[in-house]
Each structure stands twice: as structure tokens, then as C-alpha cells.
C-alpha positions as semicolon CSV with decimal commas, in nm:
position;residue;x (nm);y (nm);z (nm)
1;X;9,195;-5,348;-6,128
2;X;8,970;-5,188;-6,389
3;X;8,773;-4,865;-6,356
4;X;8,407;-4,941;-6,251
5;X;8,286;-4,651;-6,477
6;X;8,460;-4,805;-6,776
7;X;8,308;-5,148;-6,714
8;X;7,967;-4,995;-6,647
9;X;8,001;-4,805;-6,975
10;X;8,111;-5,109;-7,161
11;X;7,828;-5,313;-7,035
12;X;7,579;-5,040;-7,107
13;X;7,719;-5,015;-7,463
14;X;7,681;-5,391;-7,503
15;X;7,318;-5,379;-7,373
16;X;7,254;-5,098;-7,636
17;X;7,407;-5,299;-7,920
18;X;7,201;-5,595;-7,820
19;X;6,880;-5,381;-7,825
20;X;6,971;-5,245;-8,165
21;X;7,049;-5,592;-8,299
22;X;6,712;-5,717;-8,162
23;X;6,541;-5,423;-8,339
24;X;6,726;-5,517;-8,669
25;X;6,616;-5,872;-8,629
26;X;6,254;-5,771;-8,570
27;X;6,246;-5,548;-8,883
28;X;6,401;-5,839;-9,078
29;X;6,154;-6,097;-8,952
30;X;5,846;-5,866;-8,979
31;X;5,940;-5,576;-9,209
32;X;5,726;-5,278;-9,219
33;X;5,584;-5,160;-9,559
34;X;5,708;-5,486;-9,725
35;X;5,511;-5,524;-10,056
36;X;5,396;-5,332;-10,350
37;X;5,154;-5,044;-10,324
38;X;4,860;-4,949;-10,546
39;X;4,916;-4,691;-10,822
40;X;5,261;-4,574;-10,741
41;X;5,384;-4,251;-10,894
42;X;5,753;-4,366;-10,906
43;X;5,941;-4,684;-10,859
44;X;6,311;-4,787;-10,851
45;X;6,509;-5,103;-10,803
46;X;6,882;-5,169;-10,744
47;X;7,110;-5,472;-10,681
48;X;7,406;-5,483;-10,449
49;X;7,670;-5,623;-10,676
50;X;7,880;-5,733;-10,369
51;X;7,627;-5,973;-10,228
52;X;7,335;-5,998;-10,474
53;X;7,077;-5,814;-10,243
54;X;6,793;-5,675;-10,452
55;X;6,560;-5,404;-10,328
56;X;6,280;-5,222;-10,515
57;X;6,060;-4,942;-10,392
58;X;5,739;-4,793;-10,506
59;X;5,625;-4,448;-10,388
60;X;5,303;-4,260;-10,405
61;X;5,363;-3,882;-10,387
62;X;5,137;-3,604;-10,258
63;X;5,164;-3,245;-10,365
64;X;5,048;-2,970;-10,141
65;X;5,031;-2,596;-10,168
66;X;5,206;-2,401;-9,887
67;X;5,068;-2,081;-9,744
68;X;5,336;-1,887;-9,941
69;X;5,208;-2,052;-10,260
70;X;5,495;-2,288;-10,314
71;X;5,426;-2,653;-10,407
72;X;5,560;-2,916;-10,169
73;X;5,584;-3,280;-10,266
74;X;5,586;-3,548;-9,981
75;X;5,572;-3,919;-9,959
76;X;5,223;-4,031;-9,908
77;X;5,276;-4,409;-9,929
78;X;5,584;-4,630;-9,981
79;X;5,644;-4,999;-10,014
80;X;5,954;-5,208;-10,070
81;X;6,006;-5,555;-10,207
82;X;6,302;-5,785;-10,304
83;X;6,527;-6,047;-10,168
84;X;6,795;-5,920;-9,932
85;X;6,998;-5,994;-9,616
86;X;6,890;-5,886;-9,263
87;X;7,077;-5,556;-9,273
88;X;6,921;-5,448;-9,618
89;X;6,577;-5,561;-9,523
90;X;6,585;-5,391;-9,176
91;X;6,732;-5,072;-9,320
92;X;6,450;-5,068;-9,581
93;X;6,185;-5,132;-9,324
94;X;6,310;-4,856;-9,091
95;X;6,379;-4,615;-9,374
96;X;6,025;-4,652;-9,515
97;X;5,878;-4,595;-9,189
98;X;6,080;-4,280;-9,129
99;X;6,018;-4,117;-9,471
100;X;5,638;-4,169;-9,491
101;X;5,491;-3,823;-9,483
102;X;5,833;-3,648;-9,524
103;X;5,894;-3,374;-9,778
104;X;6,089;-3,505;-10,083
105;X;6,344;-3,232;-10,041
106;X;6,432;-3,367;-9,694
107;X;6,446;-3,722;-9,817
108;X;6,694;-3,613;-10,086
109;X;6,922;-3,475;-9,815
110;X;6,941;-3,801;-9,610
111;X;7,297;-3,941;-9,583
112;X;7,486;-4,244;-9,454
113;X;7,471;-4,083;-9,114
114;X;7,091;-4,106;-9,112
115;X;7,093;-4,470;-9,199
116;X;7,348;-4,551;-8,930
117;X;7,131;-4,360;-8,672
118;X;6,830;-4,571;-8,776
119;X;7,023;-4,892;-8,746
120;X;7,215;-4,791;-8,428
121;X;7,515;-5,019;-8,478
122;X;7,861;-4,984;-8,634
123;X;7,897;-5,172;-8,968
124;X;8,183;-5,307;-9,164
125;X;8,224;-5,149;-9,515
126;X;8,057;-5,451;-9,682
127;X;7,756;-5,438;-9,447
128;X;7,738;-5,057;-9,489
129;X;7,678;-5,122;-9,864
130;X;7,387;-5,348;-9,764
131;X;7,247;-5,084;-9,533
132;X;7,271;-4,805;-9,785
133;X;7,102;-4,994;-10,064
134;X;6,747;-4,897;-9,967
135;X;6,850;-4,524;-9,944
136;X;7,005;-4,546;-10,291
137;X;6,682;-4,693;-10,429
138;X;6,470;-4,437;-10,251
139;X;6,677;-4,134;-10,365
140;X;6,693;-4,261;-10,720
141;X;6,310;-4,289;-10,733
142;X;6,273;-3,940;-10,589
143;X;6,515;-3,800;-10,842
144;X;6,320;-3,951;-11,118
145;X;6,001;-3,795;-10,976
146;X;6,160;-3,444;-10,991
147;X;6,270;-3,505;-11,348
148;X;5,921;-3,601;-11,458
149;X;5,755;-3,318;-11,266
150;X;5,453;-3,502;-11,128
151;X;5,383;-3,740;-11,425
152;X;5,373;-4,106;-11,363
153;X;5,709;-4,270;-11,408
154;X;5,761;-4,499;-11,706
155;X;5,944;-4,753;-11,485
156;X;5,624;-4,886;-11,359
157;X;5,665;-5,191;-11,575
158;X;5,857;-5,321;-11,271
159;X;5,518;-5,377;-11,107
160;X;5,490;-5,693;-11,332
161;X;5,804;-5,834;-11,158
162;X;5,686;-6,095;-10,902
163;X;5,703;-6,017;-10,537
164;X;6,002;-6,196;-10,377
165;X;6,031;-6,263;-10,013
166;X;6,338;-6,200;-9,805
167;X;6,606;-6,468;-9,782
């Protein structure tokens, strides 16, 4: 005979996994922040060589002076585009929702753990690569922004690339 606490815990875990899977499918079917934005400050695009997923992001930055006189840069607007699987698309959708309004320094510190927390499910190594693609693109764009110190990024010729819907 099995322990009722273990079965209850197991069933609870299955219900939570199903909720997270439903959330992933919702973000895949109706992604938030999907599309290009007007007048981005930085942009980046990457391809997952294992599966061919392609994600690009455009970001509008906002600089603000703090009370102590330091200058802080945050993400004012963000959009993503490309052709990707459900995990990559959902990850990009959830990530762009989370980082809007965040300080760039905090975004640079985001890790695998943050993406897994957003998705809420365990992933195989191959699927993890899909989930991390949007974070890689985002952090690459932000790194470019710190290198150019507030000037518009020369990578904006990507805005000429046609918008591609998800697979």
C-alpha cells in the first residue's frame, strides 16, 4: 500500500506541471511583446544551432538619474520576433514581460535558474538550450548597449529583416 502523502504530493506535482505546461502553451499561442518596436536603441538576434530556432529582440532603453547622482539604465520597451518552438517562444514571451522596467544591471545578472523559474518545468538539455536562447539574445543586446554608452546600436539594420511568425 502506498503512502497517501506521497500520492497526494505526486498528484499535486502533476497538477502543477500541467498548469505550467498550459501557461507555456498560452505564451506560445499568444506571445506577449511579439513584434518589432519603434526606434529601438539596441537589437540582437541569435540562432539555436541544434534545432534552428531563431529569436531576435529589440530594446528601447531609458536612462534615469538616481538621488545619489548615478545614472541608471532600464528597459523601457522590448519586443521579440523570429521563428521558434513552443519553449523558445514561451520563454521569450515570459522573459520580455519580466524585464520590462527592470534595470539593465539586474537583467545582466539573470541566469538559467531565472528562466527555469519562469517556465516552471524541468527541461532536457536540448530543450534547455531552446529556453535559454531568448536570455542569450537579451543579454547580448544589453552588453552591446553598455559598450556603446547610450548611442544607437549599429545593428539596427536587422529592422529590415521581415517579421517571421512562430512555427
